[in-house]
N, C-alpha and C positions, 0 to 999 in steps of 0.2 A: 504493500500500500504506500502510495505517495499522496499525502493529504487525503482527499476523497476519491482518489483514482486507484483502482485495483489493476495492477500490471499483469498482462498476459503474455502470450507467446511472442517470439521474435518474428517480425514480418519483413525485415530488410536492414539495410545499413546506409548511413549517410556519409558525408565527407570526413567526419571525424568521430563517428559513434554509431552504435547499433540502434535499431528502431523496433519498438515493441508496441503491441496493441494494448489499450487500457480502456476501462469502463468506469464511468462516474457512478459511485454508489448511490447518490441521491437522485440523479436524473436519468440514469441509464445511458447517457450519451457516450459514444465511442470516440476515442482519440488515438492518435499516433504519438508515441513518446520517444523522443530522441534522447538516448542516454549517453552522456559524454563523460569520460573519466576526467577528474580534476587535473591529473597530470597529463597534459597534452603537448609536452615539450618536444615530442618526436614528430609532430605533424607539419613542421615547416617544409616548404618545397625542397626537394633534393637539389644539392648544388647551390643552396642559398648562401653558403659561407658563414652562416650564423654560428655563434658559440652556443652551447647548451642552454645557458641562461637567456640569451637573446631569443633562441627558439621557443623557450617556454613563454617568454613575454609576448612574442609574435603570436603564438597559438592562443594565449589567453585573450589578447586583443581581438583576434579573429572571431572567437566565440562570442565575446561581448558585442562586437559589431553585428554579428548575425542576429543576436537577440534584439538589439535596439531596432535594427532595420525591420525585422518581422513585426515588432510592436507597432511600427509606423504604417505598415502596409495595410490597405483596406480596399481590396479589389477582388471581384468574383473569380478571376483567373489566377489568383495568388493564394497559396496555402496560408491559412491563418494560424497565428500563435495564440493559444488560450491562456497559458500560465507557465511560470518557471518555478521550479523547486530545486533546492540545493542541499546536499548532505556533505559530510566531511570528505567523501570519496568521489561523489558523482553529481553531475548536473542533469536535471530532467527538464526537457522542453516539451510541454504538452501542446500538441499541434492538431490541426484538423485531420481527421481520418478520411482518406480517399480510397474508396473500395475498388475502383476500376483498374488499378495497376499502372505501370509505367508506359509512357509512349513508346519506349523501346520494345516492350512486349507486343504492343499493337502493331508496330512495324514488322516485327518478326512473324507474327501470326498471319499477316496479310501479304507476306513477301511474294507468294505465288499467285496473288489475286491482283486485279486492277482496281484499286480503291477509287470510288467515284471522285471526280475532281472537286465537286462541291464539299465532300467530306474532308478532303485534304485542305481546301481553302479555309473551311471553318476552323480546323485545328490551328492552321498557320495564323489566321486572323486573331484568334484568342491568345496565342503566344505573343504576337506583336502588341496586342492590346495591353497585356501584362507588362511587357518590357518597356513599352512607351510610357506607361504609368510610372515605372521605376525610374526611368531616365528623367522624367519631368520632376521627380522627387529627388533628383541628384543622387540616385543610386544606380550603380552598374552591377549586374549579376556576376559576370566573369567566369561562370562555369556552366554555360548553357549546353545541354545535350539531352537526348531523349530519356536517359536514365533519371534526369532531374526534372522531368515534366510528367506529371501524373494526369490520369483521366478518371473522371467520376463515372458512375454507372450510366449516365446519359451521354457520355463521350465528351464532356466539357473539360477544358484544360485547367490544371492547377500547377503553376510554376512553383517548384520547391527548392530546398537546399541552398540557402543564402550564405553558406559557410565561407565563400570567397568574395562575397559582396564588398564593393568599395563605396564608401560615402564620399561624394565629391563635394568638397566644402563650399564651393561657390558655383553659381550658375554661369560664371564666365567661362566660355569654351576654352580659352587659352590656358586655364588652370586645371582643366579636366584631364589630367594625366597622372599615371601612377607607374612605378618602376618594378612592381612585383609581378613576375611571370607566373601565371596559373591557368588552369583549365585543362581540358582533356585533349590529347594530341590530335585526334581526328577532327575536332571542332574548334581548335584554337586558331587565332588569326595570325597571318605571317608576321606582323609587326611585334606580336608577343613572342613568337619563336625567335625573332631577332635579338631579343634581350634588351631592347631600348625602351625608354619611356614611351607610353602610348596612350591614346584616348580610349578608355575602357568602354565607352558607349559605342564607338565605332567597331570595336572588337566584338561586342555583343551582337551587332548587326551581322558581322561575318558569321558568327556561330549560328544565328537564325537562318542565314543563307544555306549553311551546310544542312541544317535540319530540314529546310524546305526541299533541298535536293534529295535527301533520303526519303522524305515523305512521297516525293513524286515517282521514285523508281526503286526504292528499297535497296539502294546501293550507296556506298560512300564516294564522295568526289575525290578524296585523297585516301589511299590505303596502301599499306605495306606491313608485312609481319615484323620488319626491322624498324624500331621506333626512330632511329637516327635517319633512315632513308625516308620514312613517313614524314618527319618534320622538314626534311629537305624538299619534299614534294609540296608541302604546305607553303613553305617559304617561297617557292617558285611561283605560286599562284596559278599554276596551270592544272586545272582539274579535268577529270574525264568528261568527255562530252555526254550530255544527257541523251537517253534513247530517243529515237525518232518520234515515238508516239506521245511524248510529253507536250502538253499544251504550250504553244509558242509564247503566250503572255507570261506563263509561269517560268519558262526557260529564260525569257528576257529579264525577269525580276531576279532570278538566280544569278545571272551574269553580272548584274549591277551590284548585288550584295557580295558576291565573291570577287570583288575588284581588289587586286593586290594593293594598288595605290590608294591609301586611306583618304587622300584628298579628293579622289574621284569616286570613291565608294558612295553608294546611295545613302541618303540620310533618312532618319525616321519619318519626317514629314513627307518626303518623296515616296517612301514605301506606302504610306497611308493614302497617297493619291495615285498610286500605280494602277493601271487598268485591271491587272489580275486581282488586286486587293479589292477594288471597288465594284467589280462585276456583281457581287452580291453583298449587300450592306451587312456588316457585322453587327451583332447585338450588344456588345459590351464596350464599344469605343467611347461612350459618353462618360466613362468613369475617370474623373480627373482628380489629381491630388489637391489637397486643400490650398486655397489661395493665400499668399502672403498677406494680401490686403485684408482678408477676413480674420485670419488666425494670429497674425503677428502683433499681439498686444503686449505692451510693456508691463513688467511687474512693478509694483509700487516702490520697492526698496530691496536692498541686498538681503534683509531679514526675511523677505517673503519667498526667497528661493528655496525650494524643497531639495533636501540633500540627495535623496534617491534619484530624482529626475535629473539633478545637476550631474550626478555620476554618469548617467547615460549620455549627456551632452559632452562630457569629458572624453568619452569613448569615441564619439563621432568627430570631435574636434581635437583629436589626439595631437599633442605637441603645442597647442595654443595655451598660453598662460591662463590660469583660472580667472585672474582679475579682468582679462580681456573678454572672456565668455560672459562673466557676470555683468560687466558694463554693457555688453550688447543685449542683455536681458532687460535692463532697466532704462536704457535710453529710448528716445522716441523714434528711432529709425526702424523701418521695416526690414527684417532680416530672418534668415533661416533658423538662427538660434531660438528666437521667440516662437517661431512656428512649430519647431520640433518640441520645445518645452510644453506648449499648450496641448499638442496632440498626445504627448506622453502622459 
């Protein structure tokens, strides 16, 4: 038992912990519980060059960021976080239980069939709806792949596993860059493979392009049993041509998303306006993040700042002095610090 939740069998694993089913004793509601050992020092990316203590700090910050980001997300195509519990040895993330399974399994099960184009479009539209919401919230997922996208029993998308998510501290595109390489080899963007600083929103778009390619033909655009050779293919940007039967509009969108030159790669607004996307109007595109103008309300004084909520802000604005964050909470300027504080 964790609080009112009775923990059951293991149903999967996430980026840094196993996942078990749970049932609320009072309401009977089911949930997926991600169980993370408190000692996560070994989960930093290989080749990161970090010392053991730095790895432990990196892993702890990654978990804290995942929790805060999921607390902020409120979108029908993003898995919800209900509660967080902690013991001396483990952290428990109580999350929405999705019965339909992974998009990966859906693709495998339909590999020998021709999935109706409108079904593929619906799944893709819902993925884009979720990621567009994240990007407008200054969040990049950074580990998009079919294994991290779930389907409910009605076939609706739920984007999950924000373990590598990056909080982009400002809406200024010039500052939307990070230097930590992460993601899965088949779905990672060329600029990430290159090891340079990159725009994580643009790399999310590349990953979505790979997912669309796989949805259209049940094959990977870049593949090799040797990881080093696979990454070299990704870095080249030259993907296998789509089969002849793929819808031309869909193929055109894939070509624009899998554009090696990040400055020429299609943007999120352009995806939303692409003919393949707009042929059938998606149902969930009206879900917008909270407006700064509405939510960004100053606190009355330093004394009014809640310690627990402030700790969450310190996670997102890691490296920013406490006094700067606090000043941004009480001044009269509209900013993301106030917005996040009010939403938490």
